[in-house]
N, C-alpha and C positions, 0 to 999 in steps of 0.2 A: 860111699860112694853116694855121690848128688843124680839119678840119671835123667835127661830132660829129655821131652820130646819135640822139638821145634818141625814147623813146616816154611819151606817157599825162600826167598829168597832174602826177602825179612828176616826169618829162620836164621838163614845162616850168617847176616849180620850181629843176631842177636847171638849164637854159639858162644860159648867160652869153654877152656877145660879142651880136654881129650875129646877133637870134633869128629863125628862120623860122615861124610856126604853121602845120601845114599840116593841112588840112580838106578834100579833091578830093571828096569827094561828103559834105556839099555845099554846106557855109558858105562856102567862102572859093571856090569859083566862085561861086554864089549875092552873093555880095561885089562882084565884078569885074563880075556882068549890072547889077546895083541901081549900081556907079557907073558905067556904059556910059549907064544910063538918067538920068542927067543928076542923082543926089543930090547935094541942098547938104550934107546933114550925114549921115555913115551912123556912127551908134552902137551899139557894142559893149558888149552889157552879160550879168554870167553869171548873173542870177536871172531870171525870171521876177516875182516882185515887183516887180524895180525898173522892170523895161519897163513893167507894167500903170500906179504909178505917175507914169511921164513921161508914158504916154495919158493919163492924167486931169491929170493935171497942163498939157498940152497936148495937146487932141481931134485937131492936125490930122496930130500925127506919125504917122507909119504903123509897125504892127508886124509884124514879119516874124520866123519860128523855128518852134522845136521839139520837146519834148522827145518822147523814144522814137522820131522821126522821121515824129513826126504833126502837126499842125497846133494851138494853140492855141483854147482860146475868147479870144474878141473879137480876133485877131489876122488881119491885113488879107490876109497870104500866110503859104505854108506855107514850108519851108527849099528851092523850086524852084524850079533856073534855070528852065524852059521854064515857072512860070506865071508869070513877071515879064521873060520877055526883049522881050516890048513893052511895058512900060511903061514912061509918063512921071515919071518922077518931076524933074523941073526943078524948083528951087526947093524941094524935101521936104525934110523932117529923116526918117531912118529908124530905129529902134531892132530891132536884131538881135541876137536871144540862141538859141543852139542849144545840144546836149548835150555837143557836144565842143570846137568849134570857138571859139565866144568863151569858153569855160571857160580855154581855154590862154593867152589872149591876157590874160587876169584873173591869172591864175596866173603869169607869166613875171615875176617881179617884181625878180630879178638879174639881167634881160638890161640891157643898154645900150640895145637897140635892136630896137623888134620890126617885123617888116611878114608880112604871110600867104601863105600856098603851097595852090597850086593849079598843077594843069597849063595853064591858061589862061591863065596870066600864066607863065608858066615862064620864057619868054627872057629877058622884063625882069627877073624876080627874078633871075637868074644875073647879066645885063648888069649890074645896080645891085650885087649885091655883089663883082664886080666892080671898080666905078668905086669905092667902098668900103673895098675891102682891109682888110678889118678881122682884126687878131690873130687872132683866137675867131668861129666861125659854129658856131652850133647848131640844128640839124635837128630839129626836134620834130612826130613824129607823134600826132594826137589819139585816130587812131582811131574803134570803134564807142560814142556816149557816153562818151568819155573812161578807159573803163577793160576796151578789149580792144582788142588791134590787129588794125588795119585794111589788108589789103596796096595798096590803091591811096599810101594815104598814106605807107610804105613804098618803096612803090616809088618815088613822087613824091620822096623824100629821099635815094633812092639816085642819081637820074636828075640831080637837081643837082648832087648829091658828084661825080659823074662825071667831069659836066662843068666844072667847077669843076677838077678835075684833071687836065681835057685826057684825058678815059678816053670813050669812044664808050658813046650811049645808041641801044637798038632800040627805038623807041616803040612800032611796030606789035606787037612781039613784046610791050609790056607789053599793048596793048587786048588782043588776042586773050589773054592770061594773066586777065583781068578778066572779059573776056566769058564765057570756058566755062569756067574751071577754077577762077578762086578765087569763096570765098563773099560776094564783094562782092554778088551779085544777090540776096542778101538784105534789102538795104541800102536795095534799089531794088523792093520790093514790099511796101510798104506797104498796105491792102487800104481805105484812106480815099480814097485818092486823091493823099492828100499828096508824096508820091516815083514821079510820073508816069514810064516806060520812057523818056521822051525825054531825059531828065533825063542818061543814061548820056552820049550824047553829047556833048550840050551842055561835061558837066562834062570829056569828054576832047576837046575842043575845041583841039589842040596850039597857043599861042602867037593866041587869037584878040583879045588887051589886050596893049597895049606902056606900062603902068603896075605900078609895085607899089601897094598898097597899107599905109599906114606907120601905128603905132599911135601915137597924139598923143595929151595930156589934153586932154581939152574940159570949161570950165568947173570944180565946185569936185571930182567926184568919178568926171566919167566919161570913156570914152578914145572917140574919134573915130578911125575910118581913115579917111586923108588921099590922096588920089589925086596919085602920084611919080609923073611923065612920065621913062620910060628911055628915051634914045636909047642903041643897039647903038654901042660903038666910044666913045663921047664920055669924054673925060678925068674924074676924079672931081669 
């Protein structure tokens, strides 16, 4: 298994094989919380315009996301797990668009398969890759706004790579670093309340969810993040 770590939009475009698009703070942590909240369809879109068009066509759709970390006009929620962790999305469709994570999904055009990456479902991701046993794995770190590398995404990529290669990980050391030394703090300090401090712990709630989210075609041109339950140690 050849495991490569890539960065930002260019990395998403370079990705091959089974590709993990990583956005720890906060897109793909939010996506897992929304999935756990019972959402029927979770649509990842690249542009704000697409999100607004879908909402206009289907007023019952829920808009979640941000630009520059800030919730956008007309959106139901920002890109915050704290804001949605108690929400009941049963039977609903969410349209999710962010500055980094969802951009990676729509740009991973050369990948054989795309799943999302965050610490909240890290073990499920590791188990899923082991079960699929692909020749090539691409771990794509989407960073801040898909233009600047972010420690948490790179650390997650290394965490997954280590696990797949049988090397040890020290998650508590990762948390300490992100809390006290990394520039991550600036990503959790948005003045309008779009990024409450509770998001830090919610995004670093290791292995909270036992599923992966796989990007699949939906309709003519959309991408749906579909829940795939993973049983540790199960055969492929």
